[in-house]
mmCIF file of the C-alpha atoms, coordinates in Angstrom:
data_MODEL
# 
_entry.id   MODEL 
# 
loop_
_atom_site.group_PDB 
_atom_site.id 
_atom_site.type_symbol 
_atom_site.label_atom_id 
_atom_site.label_alt_id 
_atom_site.label_comp_id 
_atom_site.label_asym_id 
_atom_site.label_entity_id 
_atom_site.label_seq_id 
_atom_site.pdbx_PDB_ins_code 
_atom_site.Cartn_x 
_atom_site.Cartn_y 
_atom_site.Cartn_z 
_atom_site.occupancy 
_atom_site.B_iso_or_equiv 
_atom_site.pdbx_formal_charge 
_atom_site.auth_seq_id 
_atom_site.auth_comp_id 
_atom_site.auth_asym_id 
_atom_site.auth_atom_id 
_atom_site.pdbx_PDB_model_num 
ATOM 1  C CA . MET A 1 1  ? -0.028 -0.108  -0.072 1.00 0.00 ? 1  MET A CA 1 
ATOM 2  C CA . GLU A 1 2  ? 1.066  3.760   -0.630 1.00 0.00 ? 2  GLU A CA 1 
ATOM 3  C CA . ALA A 1 3  ? -0.157 6.845   1.184  1.00 0.00 ? 3  ALA A CA 1 
ATOM 4  C CA . SER A 1 4  ? 0.863  10.400  1.609  1.00 0.00 ? 4  SER A CA 1 
ATOM 5  C CA . VAL A 1 5  ? 1.410  12.188  4.482  1.00 0.00 ? 5  VAL A CA 1 
ATOM 6  C CA . VAL A 1 6  ? -2.336 13.686  4.124  1.00 0.00 ? 6  VAL A CA 1 
ATOM 7  C CA . ASP A 1 7  ? -3.704 10.248  3.479  1.00 0.00 ? 7  ASP A CA 1 
ATOM 8  C CA . LEU A 1 8  ? -1.440 9.137   7.048  1.00 0.00 ? 8  LEU A CA 1 
ATOM 9  C CA . ARG A 1 9  ? -2.927 12.074  9.406  1.00 0.00 ? 9  ARG A CA 1 
ATOM 10 C CA . ARG A 1 10 ? -6.486 11.216  7.757  1.00 0.00 ? 10 ARG A CA 1 
ATOM 11 C CA . LYS A 1 11 ? -6.713 7.854   7.588  1.00 0.00 ? 11 LYS A CA 1 
ATOM 12 C CA . MET A 1 12 ? -4.541 6.755   10.067 1.00 0.00 ? 12 MET A CA 1 
ATOM 13 C CA . ARG A 1 13 ? -7.007 3.251   10.894 1.00 0.00 ? 13 ARG A CA 1 
ATOM 14 C CA . ALA A 1 14 ? -6.801 1.728   7.342  1.00 0.00 ? 14 ALA A CA 1 
ATOM 15 C CA . VAL A 1 15 ? -3.352 1.926   7.012  1.00 0.00 ? 15 VAL A CA 1 
ATOM 16 C CA . LEU A 1 16 ? -2.830 0.259   10.513 1.00 0.00 ? 16 LEU A CA 1 
ATOM 17 C CA . ALA A 1 17 ? -5.747 -2.103  9.429  1.00 0.00 ? 17 ALA A CA 1 
ATOM 18 C CA . ALA A 1 18 ? -3.518 -2.780  6.287  1.00 0.00 ? 18 ALA A CA 1 
ATOM 19 C CA . VAL A 1 19 ? -0.474 -3.556  9.032  1.00 0.00 ? 19 VAL A CA 1 
ATOM 20 C CA . ASP A 1 20 ? -2.460 -5.154  10.132 1.00 0.00 ? 20 ASP A CA 1 
ATOM 21 C CA . ARG A 1 21 ? -3.090 -7.681  6.758  1.00 0.00 ? 21 ARG A CA 1 
ATOM 22 C CA . GLY A 1 22 ? 0.815  -7.856  6.761  1.00 0.00 ? 22 GLY A CA 1 
ATOM 23 C CA . GLU A 1 23 ? 1.108  -5.249  4.452  1.00 0.00 ? 23 GLU A CA 1 
ATOM 24 C CA . THR A 1 24 ? 4.607  -3.189  4.013  1.00 0.00 ? 24 THR A CA 1 
ATOM 25 C CA . VAL A 1 25 ? 2.905  0.742   3.869  1.00 0.00 ? 25 VAL A CA 1 
ATOM 26 C CA . THR A 1 26 ? 5.215  3.082   1.870  1.00 0.00 ? 26 THR A CA 1 
ATOM 27 C CA . ILE A 1 27 ? 4.460  6.980   3.182  1.00 0.00 ? 27 ILE A CA 1 
ATOM 28 C CA . THR A 1 28 ? 5.108  9.105   0.423  1.00 0.00 ? 28 THR A CA 1 
ATOM 29 C CA . TYR A 1 29 ? 6.039  12.696  0.693  1.00 0.00 ? 29 TYR A CA 1 
ATOM 30 C CA . ARG A 1 30 ? 5.299  15.143  -2.335 1.00 0.00 ? 30 ARG A CA 1 
ATOM 31 C CA . GLY A 1 31 ? 5.167  11.944  -4.458 1.00 0.00 ? 31 GLY A CA 1 
ATOM 32 C CA . LYS A 1 32 ? 8.371  10.833  -3.370 1.00 0.00 ? 32 LYS A CA 1 
ATOM 33 C CA . PRO A 1 33 ? 8.636  7.985   -0.899 1.00 0.00 ? 33 PRO A CA 1 
ATOM 34 C CA . LYS A 1 34 ? 10.062 8.858   2.751  1.00 0.00 ? 34 LYS A CA 1 
ATOM 35 C CA . ALA A 1 35 ? 9.272  5.965   5.145  1.00 0.00 ? 35 ALA A CA 1 
ATOM 36 C CA . LYS A 1 36 ? 8.122  2.233   5.233  1.00 0.00 ? 36 LYS A CA 1 
ATOM 37 C CA . ILE A 1 37 ? 5.715  1.189   7.969  1.00 0.00 ? 37 ILE A CA 1 
ATOM 38 C CA . VAL A 1 38 ? 6.376  -2.568  8.359  1.00 0.00 ? 38 VAL A CA 1 
ATOM 39 C CA . PRO A 1 39 ? 4.384  -5.292  10.490 1.00 0.00 ? 39 PRO A CA 1 
ATOM 40 C CA . VAL A 1 40 ? 6.451  -5.936  13.711 1.00 0.00 ? 40 VAL A CA 1 
ATOM 41 C CA . GLY A 1 41 ? 6.425  -10.072 12.320 1.00 0.00 ? 41 GLY A CA 1 
ATOM 42 C CA . GLU A 1 42 ? 8.750  -9.089  9.383  1.00 0.00 ? 42 GLU A CA 1 
ATOM 43 C CA . LYS A 1 43 ? 11.929 -7.205  10.582 1.00 0.00 ? 43 LYS A CA 1 
ATOM 44 C CA . PRO A 1 44 ? 14.812 -8.337  8.595  1.00 0.00 ? 44 PRO A CA 1 
ATOM 45 C CA . PRO A 1 45 ? 17.753 -10.481 10.178 1.00 0.00 ? 45 PRO A CA 1 
ATOM 46 C CA . ARG A 1 46 ? 20.512 -8.337  10.439 1.00 0.00 ? 46 ARG A CA 1 
ATOM 47 C CA . PRO A 1 47 ? 23.647 -10.681 9.369  1.00 0.00 ? 47 PRO A CA 1 
ATOM 48 C CA . ARG A 1 48 ? 25.482 -11.924 12.313 1.00 0.00 ? 48 ARG A CA 1 
ATOM 49 C CA . ILE A 1 49 ? 29.027 -11.764 12.277 1.00 0.00 ? 49 ILE A CA 1 
ATOM 50 C CA . PRO A 1 50 ? 31.830 -12.949 14.239 1.00 0.00 ? 50 PRO A CA 1 
ATOM 51 C CA . ILE A 1 51 ? 32.589 -11.263 17.141 1.00 0.00 ? 51 ILE A CA 1 
ATOM 52 C CA . THR A 1 52 ? 36.441 -11.108 16.054 1.00 0.00 ? 52 THR A CA 1 
ATOM 53 C CA . GLU A 1 53 ? 35.664 -9.023  12.785 1.00 0.00 ? 53 GLU A CA 1 
ATOM 54 C CA . ASP A 1 54 ? 33.801 -6.196  15.305 1.00 0.00 ? 54 ASP A CA 1 
ATOM 55 C CA . PRO A 1 55 ? 36.106 -3.153  14.518 1.00 0.00 ? 55 PRO A CA 1 
ATOM 56 C CA . ALA A 1 56 ? 35.860 -2.540  18.738 1.00 0.00 ? 56 ALA A CA 1 
ATOM 57 C CA . PHE A 1 57 ? 37.291 -6.259  19.151 1.00 0.00 ? 57 PHE A CA 1 
ATOM 58 C CA . GLY A 1 58 ? 40.914 -6.072  20.396 1.00 0.00 ? 58 GLY A CA 1 
ATOM 59 C CA . MET A 1 59 ? 41.458 -2.481  20.478 1.00 0.00 ? 59 MET A CA 1 
ATOM 60 C CA . TRP A 1 60 ? 43.086 -1.934  23.811 1.00 0.00 ? 60 TRP A CA 1 
ATOM 61 C CA . LYS A 1 61 ? 44.976 -5.087  23.691 1.00 0.00 ? 61 LYS A CA 1 
ATOM 62 C CA . ASP A 1 62 ? 48.766 -3.455  22.916 1.00 0.00 ? 62 ASP A CA 1 
ATOM 63 C CA . ARG A 1 63 ? 47.593 -1.581  26.155 1.00 0.00 ? 63 ARG A CA 1 
ATOM 64 C CA . GLU A 1 64 ? 49.813 -2.593  29.198 1.00 0.00 ? 64 GLU A CA 1 
ATOM 65 C CA . ASP A 1 65 ? 47.741 -0.796  31.768 1.00 0.00 ? 65 ASP A CA 1 
ATOM 66 C CA . THR A 1 66 ? 44.815 -2.544  31.705 1.00 0.00 ? 66 THR A CA 1 
ATOM 67 C CA . ARG A 1 67 ? 46.542 -6.596  31.285 1.00 0.00 ? 67 ARG A CA 1 
ATOM 68 C CA . ASP A 1 68 ? 45.269 -7.078  34.813 1.00 0.00 ? 68 ASP A CA 1 
ATOM 69 C CA . ALA A 1 69 ? 41.502 -5.857  34.955 1.00 0.00 ? 69 ALA A CA 1 
ATOM 70 C CA . GLN A 1 70 ? 40.696 -5.965  38.082 1.00 0.00 ? 70 GLN A CA 1 
ATOM 71 C CA . ALA A 1 71 ? 44.133 -4.035  39.768 1.00 0.00 ? 71 ALA A CA 1 
ATOM 72 C CA . TYR A 1 72 ? 43.136 -1.762  36.377 1.00 0.00 ? 72 TYR A CA 1 
ATOM 73 C CA . VAL A 1 73 ? 39.722 -1.000  37.887 1.00 0.00 ? 73 VAL A CA 1 
ATOM 74 C CA . ARG A 1 74 ? 40.904 -1.253  41.371 1.00 0.00 ? 74 ARG A CA 1 
ATOM 75 C CA . GLU A 1 75 ? 43.443 1.498   40.366 1.00 0.00 ? 75 GLU A CA 1 
ATOM 76 C CA . ILE A 1 76 ? 40.847 3.711   38.726 1.00 0.00 ? 76 ILE A CA 1 
ATOM 77 C CA . ARG A 1 77 ? 38.657 3.705   41.367 1.00 0.00 ? 77 ARG A CA 1 
ATOM 78 C CA . ARG A 1 78 ? 41.254 4.551   44.439 1.00 0.00 ? 78 ARG A CA 1 
ATOM 79 C CA . PRO A 1 79 ? 40.355 8.063   44.113 1.00 0.00 ? 79 PRO A CA 1 
ATOM 80 C CA . ARG A 1 80 ? 36.806 8.075   45.348 1.00 0.00 ? 80 ARG A CA 1 
ATOM 81 C CA . TYR A 1 81 ? 37.560 5.883   48.210 1.00 0.00 ? 81 TYR A CA 1 
ATOM 82 C CA . ALA A 1 82 ? 40.699 6.996   49.572 1.00 0.00 ? 82 ALA A CA 1 
ATOM 83 C CA . ARG A 1 83 ? 39.487 9.867   51.808 1.00 0.00 ? 83 ARG A CA 1 
# 
C-alpha cells in the first residue's frame, strides 16, 4: 500500500488495517517515498558477524595498564574511596 502524509494523518485507521493484514505501507511526501511502515514480525534479520571481526574487538590489546583487569579497576576507583 502507498499512502501520502495527508492520508497518514486523515486515514490512520486504514493504514493500520493494512499493516494488520501484513502489508508494507510506503509513506510518500510530494510523490516521493520517504518511509516504510512494516509489520513488527517482518523485521529483516541483521547479518550476524563474528565478534572478532567487530572494529572494537581488541582495541586495547596493546595497553599494558589493562592487562590485569581487577587491578586496573581498583586503580581507577581508588581516588573516590581514598578519603
